[in-house]
C-alpha positions in Angstrom: -22.3 8.2 -17.4 -23.8 10.7 -15.4 -21.3 13.7 -15.8 -23.5 16.5 -14.6 -25.4 15.1 -11.2 -24.1 16.5 -8.2 -21.4 14.0 -7.9 -20.5 12.8 -11.2 -20.6 9.1 -11.6 -20.8 6.2 -14.1 -22.4 3.9 -10.4 -26.0 4.6 -11.7 -25.7 6.8 -8.0 -29.4 8.0 -8.7 -30.9 4.6 -8.2 -29.5 4.1 -4.6 -30.7 7.2 -2.6 -29.5 6.0 0.8 -25.5 6.1 -0.7 -26.1 9.0 -2.6 -27.5 11.2 0.5 -24.5 9.7 2.4 -22.2 11.0 0.0 -23.4 14.2 -0.4 -23.4 14.8 3.2 -20.0 14.0 3.0 -19.0 15.9 0.1 -19.4 19.7 1.8 -16.6 18.3 4.6 -14.5 17.5 1.7 -14.8 20.7 0.0 -14.5 22.9 3.0 -11.1 20.3 3.6 -10.1 21.6 0.0 -10.5 25.1 0.3 -8.4 25.0 3.7 -5.6 22.3 2.4 -5.8 22.1 -1.0 -3.4 24.2 -3.1 -2.9 27.8 -1.2 -4.0 31.2 -2.5 -5.2 29.7 -6.2 -8.6 28.4 -5.8 -9.8 31.8 -7.8 -7.4 31.2 -10.9 -7.8 29.4 -14.4 -6.3 26.4 -14.4 -6.2 24.3 -17.6 -7.0 21.0 -16.7 -7.5 17.6 -18.0 -11.2 16.2 -16.8 -12.8 12.8 -16.3 -15.6 12.4 -18.8 -15.5 8.6 -20.0 -13.8 5.2 -18.4 -12.8 4.4 -22.1 -9.5 4.2 -23.2 -9.4 6.8 -25.6 -11.2 9.8 -25.0 -11.6 10.0 -21.6 -11.0 13.3 -20.7 -11.5 16.7 -21.5 -9.3 19.7 -21.5 -10.3 23.3 -20.4 -9.3 26.2 -18.0 -11.3 25.4 -14.7 -11.0 27.2 -11.3 -10.1 24.0 -9.3 -13.1 24.2 -6.5 -15.5 23.8 -9.8 -13.3 20.8 -11.2 -16.0 17.5 -11.3 -14.8 15.4 -8.6 -16.7 11.8 -9.4 -16.6 8.3 -8.8 -15.5 6.1 -12.2 -15.2 2.1 -12.5 -13.5 1.2 -15.4 -15.8 -1.2 -17.6 -15.4 -4.3 -17.6 -16.2 -7.1 -20.7 -18.2 -10.3 -19.8 -17.9 -12.4 -16.1 -14.6 -12.7 -14.4 -13.3 -14.7 -12.0 -10.8 -14.5 -9.1 -8.1 -14.9 -10.9 -5.8 -16.1 -8.0 -5.4 -17.1 -4.4 -7.4 -20.2 -2.7 -10.7 -19.1 -4.6 -8.7 -18.7 -8.2 -11.6 -19.7 -10.7 -14.4 -19.0 -8.6 -16.5 -16.0 -10.1 -15.4 -12.9 -8.4 -17.4 -11.2 -5.8 -19.9 -7.7 -5.9 -20.3 -7.0 -2.4 -17.8 -8.2 1.0 -17.6 -11.3 2.3 -17.6 -10.8 6.4 -14.4 -12.8 6.6 -12.2 -10.6 4.3 -14.2 -7.0 5.7 -11.5 -6.2 7.9 -8.9 -6.8 5.8 -10.5 -4.9 2.5 -11.4 -2.0 4.7 -7.8 -1.7 6.0 -6.1 -1.8 2.4 -8.9 0.8 1.5 -8.5 3.0 4.3 -4.5 2.8 3.8 -4.9 3.7 0.2 -7.7 5.9 0.6 -5.3 8.7 3.0 -2.3 8.9 1.0 -4.4 10.8 -1.2 -5.2 13.7 0.5 -2.1 13.7 2.4 -0.2 14.3 -0.8 -2.5 17.8 -1.4 -2.0 19.1 2.1 2.3 18.2 1.7 1.9 19.8 -1.7 -0.2 23.1 -0.8 2.2 25.5 -0.8 4.0 25.0 -3.6 2.1 27.1 -6.0 4.1 30.2 -4.6 7.3 28.9 -6.3 6.8 27.2 -9.3 9.6 27.3 -11.7 7.2 27.4 -14.6 3.2 27.7 -15.6 3.8 24.7 -17.3 4.8 22.7 -13.6 2.3 25.2 -11.8 -0.6 23.7 -14.2 1.0 20.0 -13.3 0.9 20.4 -10.2 -2.3 21.2 -9.9 -3.6 18.8 -12.2 -1.5 15.8 -10.1 -3.8 18.0 -6.6 -7.3 17.4 -8.3 -6.5 14.1 -9.4 -5.3 13.2 -6.2 -8.9 14.4 -4.9 -10.5 12.4 -7.1 -8.6 9.4 -6.2 -10.1 10.2 -2.4 -13.7 10.2 -4.1 -12.6 6.7 -5.5 -11.9 5.4 -1.6 -14.9 6.8 -0.2 -17.3 5.7 -2.6 -15.9 1.8 -1.4 -16.5 2.8 2.1 -19.8 4.2 1.7 -20.7 1.6 -0.6 -19.6 -1.2 1.0 -18.9 -0.8 4.8 -21.9 0.6 6.6 -21.4 2.8 9.6 -18.0 1.7 9.6 -16.8 3.1 6.3 -18.7 6.5 6.9 -16.8 7.1 10.0 -13.5 6.2 8.1 -14.3 8.3 5.5 -14.9 11.3 8.0 -11.0 10.1 9.6 -9.3 11.1 6.2 -10.4 14.7 6.2 -9.6 15.0 10.1 -6.0 14.0 9.8 -3.2 15.7 8.5 0.1 15.2 7.3 3.0 16.2 9.3 0.5 16.7 12.6 1.6 15.8 15.8 -2.3 14.9 16.9 -3.4 13.1 14.1 -0.5 11.9 11.1 -1.3 10.5 8.1 -0.8 6.6 8.1 1.9 6.0 6.3 5.3 8.2 7.4 6.3 9.1 3.3 2.9 11.2 4.0 4.5 13.1 6.6 7.2 14.3 5.5 7.6 17.8 4.2 7.4 19.4 0.5 9.0 22.7 1.1 10.8 23.1 -3.2 10.3 21.7 -6.0 13.1 18.6 -6.3 11.2 17.1 -3.4 7.9 17.4 -5.3 9.6 16.0 -8.4 11.1 13.2 -6.1 8.1 12.9 -4.2 5.9 12.1 -7.9 8.5 10.1 -9.0 9.2 7.5 -6.1 6.5 7.8 -3.7 3.4 8.3 -6.5 5.7 4.6 -8.2 5.0 2.8 -5.4 1.3 4.0 -5.7 1.4 2.8 -9.1 2.4 -0.5 -7.6 0.3 -0.9 -5.1 -2.7 -0.5 -7.2 -1.8 -2.1 -10.1 -2.1 -5.1 -7.6 -5.4 -4.1 -6.4 -6.7 -3.9 -9.9 -5.8 -7.5 -9.5 -8.8 -8.3 -7.2 -11.2 -10.4 -6.9 -13.4 -7.8 -5.6 -14.9 -5.9 -8.3 -15.5 -2.9 -7.7 -12.0 -2.5 -6.3 -10.8 -3.5 -9.5 -12.3 -1.1 -11.7 -12.0 1.9 -9.3 -7.8 1.1 -9.3 -7.7 0.2 -13.1 -9.5 3.7 -14.1 -7.2 5.5 -11.0 -4.3 4.1 -12.9 -5.4 6.3 -15.9 -5.1 9.3 -13.8 -1.5 8.1 -12.1 0.2 8.1 -15.1 0.8 11.7 -15.6 1.5 11.8 -11.7 5.0 9.6 -12.5 5.4 11.6 -15.8 5.8 14.6 -13.9 8.4 13.2 -11.3 10.0 11.4 -13.9 10.3 14.2 -16.3 10.8 16.7 -13.4 14.1 15.2 -12.4 15.0 14.6 -16.0 14.4 18.2 -16.9 16.9 19.6 -13.7 19.3 17.0 -14.4 19.7 18.6 -18.1 19.7 22.0 -16.7 22.3 21.0 -13.6 24.4 19.9 -16.7 24.1 22.6 -18.9 24.9 25.3 -16.2 28.2 22.4 -15.8 29.3 23.2 -18.9 29.0 27.2 -18.7 30.8 27.4 -15.1 34.8 27.1 -15.6 35.2 25.1 -12.8 32.1 22.8 -13.5 30.3 24.6 -10.2 26.5 24.3 -11.0 26.0 25.9 -8.0 28.0 28.8 -9.0 25.4 29.1 -12.1 22.7 29.1 -9.5 22.0 25.3 -10.3 20.9 21.8 -8.3 24.2 20.2 -7.8 24.1 16.7 -8.3 25.6 15.7 -5.4 22.5 17.4 -3.5 20.3 15.8 -6.3 21.6 12.6 -4.8 20.6 13.0 -1.7 16.7 14.0 -2.0 17.4 10.6 -4.5 18.3 8.9 -1.4 16.1 10.6 1.2 13.1 9.8 -1.2 13.6 6.1 -2.6 14.0 4.6 0.7 10.6 6.4 1.8 9.3 4.8 -1.3 10.9 1.2 -0.7 8.9 1.5 2.9 5.5 1.9 1.6 5.6 -1.4 0.8 6.0 -3.0 4.2 8.0 -5.8 5.6 9.5 -8.2 3.6 8.1 -10.8 5.8 4.3 -10.3 5.6 0.9 -12.5 7.3 -0.7 -9.7 6.0 0.5 -10.1 2.4 0.2 -13.3 2.3 -3.9 -13.1 4.0 -4.6 -10.6 1.4 -3.2 -13.0 -1.5 -5.0 -15.8 -0.3 -8.5 -14.1 -0.3 -8.0 -12.9 -4.1 -8.1 -9.2 -2.9 -4.7 -8.5 -3.8 -2.4 -9.7 -6.2 1.0 -9.2 -7.6 1.7 -6.9 -10.4 0.2 -7.2 -13.5 -0.5 -11.0 -12.0 -3.0 -12.3 -15.1 -0.3 -11.8 -17.6 3.0 -11.9 -15.8 2.4 -15.9 -13.8 0.9 -18.9 -15.0 0.9 -20.1 -10.7 -1.7 -17.8 -9.4 -2.3 -19.8 -6.4 1.9 -20.1 -4.8 1.1 -22.5 -2.2 4.5 -23.8 -2.5 6.9 -21.7 -3.8 9.9 -20.1 -1.9 11.8 -16.8 -2.0 15.2 -16.2 -1.0 15.4 -12.9 1.3 17.8 -10.5 3.0 17.1 -11.1 7.2 18.7 -9.7 10.5 19.3 -12.7 12.3 21.3 -12.5 15.7 22.5 -8.3 14.2 24.0 -10.2 11.0 22.5 -9.6 7.4 21.9 -13.5 6.4 19.9 -15.7 3.5 16.6 -17.0 3.9 14.0 -18.8 2.2 10.7 -17.3 2.9 7.4 -18.9 1.6 6.4 -17.0 -1.3 3.0 -16.3 -0.3 4.4 -14.0 2.9 7.7 -12.4 0.9 4.5 -10.9 -1.9 5.5 -7.3 -0.7 9.6 -7.8 -1.3 8.3 -8.9 -5.1 6.0 -5.8 -5.6 8.8 -4.0 -4.4 11.5 -5.9 -6.5 8.9 -4.4 -9.6 9.3 -1.1 -8.1 12.7 -0.8 -7.7 13.5 -2.0 -11.3 11.3 0.8 -12.8 13.2 3.4 -10.6 16.4 1.8 -12.3 15.0 2.2 -15.7 14.1 6.2 -14.6 17.2 6.2 -13.5 18.8 5.1 -16.4 17.4 7.6 -18.5 18.6 10.7 -16.2 22.2 9.2 -16.6 21.8 9.1 -20.9 20.4 13.2 -20.4 23.5 13.5 -18.6 25.4 12.1 -20.8 24.0 13.5 -23.6 25.2 16.9 -21.9 28.7 15.6 -21.9 28.9 15.8 -18.0 30.5 12.9 -16.6 28.9 12.4 -13.4 26.2 9.6 -12.9 23.3 9.3 -10.2 22.3 6.4 -8.5 19.6 4.5 -5.9 21.0 3.4 -2.8 21.1 0.3 -1.6 17.5 -1.0 -0.9 18.7 -1.4 3.1 19.7 2.3 3.3 17.7 4.2 5.8 14.4 2.1 6.0 12.1 2.7 9.1 10.0 -0.7 8.1 10.8 -4.1 8.1 13.4 -6.0 8.3 15.9 -3.1 8.1 14.3 -0.4 10.4 16.3 -0.2 13.6 19.7 -1.2 11.7 22.1 0.8 9.8 23.6 0.9 6.3 25.1 3.0 4.4 24.2 3.6 0.4 26.1 1.1 -0.6 24.3 -1.7 1.6 27.6 -2.4 4.2 26.5 -3.0 7.4 27.2 -0.4 10.0 27.3 -1.1 13.5 28.8 2.0 15.2 26.6 4.3 15.8 29.3 7.3 15.1 29.6 6.1 12.1 26.2 5.9 11.3 25.9 9.7 11.9 28.7 10.4 10.0 27.1 8.7 6.9 24.0 9.5 7.5 25.1 13.2 7.4 26.8 12.9 4.3 23.8 10.7 2.5 21.0 12.5 3.0 19.8 16.0 2.9 21.3 18.8 5.4 19.2 22.0 6.3 22.0 23.5 4.2 20.9 21.6 1.3 17.4 22.4 1.7 17.5 26.1 2.4 20.0 26.7 -0.6 17.5 24.6 -3.0 14.4 26.9 -1.2 17.1 30.0 -2.2 16.6 28.9 -6.2 12.5 28.7 -5.8 11.6 31.7 -7.2 8.3 32.1 -8.9 8.5 32.0 -12.6 4.7 32.9 -14.0 5.8 34.4 -17.3 3.9 32.4 -20.5 7.1 30.2 -21.2 9.4 31.4 -19.2 11.2 29.0 -16.8 13.6 28.8 -13.7 17.2 29.0 -14.1 17.7 25.9 -12.7 15.4 23.8 -14.7 15.1 23.3 -18.4 12.1 23.3 -20.3 10.0 20.3 -21.4 10.3 18.6 -25.0 6.4 19.7 -25.5 3.6 20.9 -23.4 0.3 19.8 -22.5 -2.4 18.0 -24.9 -0.9 19.6 -27.8 -0.1 23.0 -26.7 2.7 24.9 -27.0 5.8 25.5 -24.2 4.0 29.1 -24.0 0.8 28.5 -23.8 -1.3 30.3 -20.7 -1.3 27.2 -18.3 -2.7 29.0 -15.6 -4.8 32.1 -15.8 -4.6 34.8 -13.1 -7.7 36.1 -11.3 -6.9 39.1 -9.1 -8.9 41.2 -7.6 
C-alpha cells in the first residue's frame, strides 16, 4: 500500500511510469474541478473525515480532522485470495481476465463511463447544501459522502487510463467537463441532473439514488474483468456509509415530524416547523421513480450482452444462484402493447435489469418498513409508502405512459396532470422545505425539523465538533 505517493494506491503505480504520468497529468484537472464544483465555502475548514488506509475488512480507514482539498484521494482495489474464474455467462469457469478483450472493449468502457459519471455529478448536485446544514453531524456526513464520491471517480478513471489508452484518457477528461443540470453538457443519467436544494432531497437522494449505486456496483463486483471486480468491491465498502446517511436521515425526519404532530393541537407538523408527511411522501414518489429509471429498460440486449460476456452479473451472483448461464430461463414482465399493460415472457438474460431492480425495490421496501415503525413508535397513525414502479418513469416500457402512484394506467392527459400535481413535489413544497433550511452549527444542536441521531460517528459523542471552522 503506497499511502504517501502523490496518488495513494495499492496497484503499484510507481512501477508503471506511463500510467503514473498520465494520472498525475489528470490530477490537477481533478483538483481544479473539486475547487470549482465541490462543497462551496468549506474548503479551508477542518472536517472529521474517514480516509482509506487499507483494503482489509478490519481497520481499513482512519478518522481525523482534515481539510477537504488535502484529502488523500487514491486508487484502491480489494485483495483477492487465489485465482478466480469467470463466474457466469458464456465463458463461465474460464480464468478471469486482467486485460480487456477486444470484443468486450466498447461494452466495458460504457459500463465504466456510465458509473464513473455519476460520482462527480452527485458532488455538483450537493455543493451548496453545507450552507443550510441541520447540524455539524450532518454537515460532516455530507462532506464524507462528497470526498468519497471523488475517490470513486478516481477508481473509474484509473480503469479508463490503465486499460483503454487514448480513448480512456479522453473519457476521463469528459467526466470533468460535463456538469450536473447543464443545458449544453449534462450528466449522462437524468437522476444526476436533478437539483438538490434542500436536505430532504439530499436524504432521499442518498437513500434512493445511491442505493441504485449499491446494486450496480455489486453486479459489477461479480465481473470476470478482475480490475473492475476488485475496484467495485472496495467502492462498496465506502458506499455503505452513503446509504446509512440517507436511510437514517429520512428516519430522523419521520421521527421528528411525528413528535411535532403530537405537540400540535391539530396534529399539524407544519404549524410546528416540521416537514409534513404528505410532503415527505411526494419526495419519495419523485426520487424512487428516478432510482428505478437508473436500472435501464426492462428488456435490454445490453444487459444480456454484458452478462454473456461475464462483465456484469446479478446481485450476489455467486452466493444466491446455482445456474450461472440462464440460457433457457424466462421471466414474466409487464409491458405496454397497443396501449395496454400485458404480461409477456422474456428471456431471462434480456430481463436482467428488472432482476436487479427487483432487488433494489425489496431493499427500499425494507427501509420503508423501518420508517413506518418509527412513526408507530411515536404514536402516529399515518404511514409512508412507495409508489408503484410504473409511476413517473422516464426509461423503459413505461416511459411516455401515465400511471398513478397505485399503478393505474391513465389515458387522459388532464387526469394525468391532476395526478402529477397531487403526487409530486410542487414549487410550494420545495419553497416551504427550503424555508426550514436554516443552518445550525453549534456542536450538539440540531434543526427543529430533524431529530438527533442515536449515536455519533466512530464512537464520538453527538456533540463532538465534527467540523472546525477556520475563518479569516
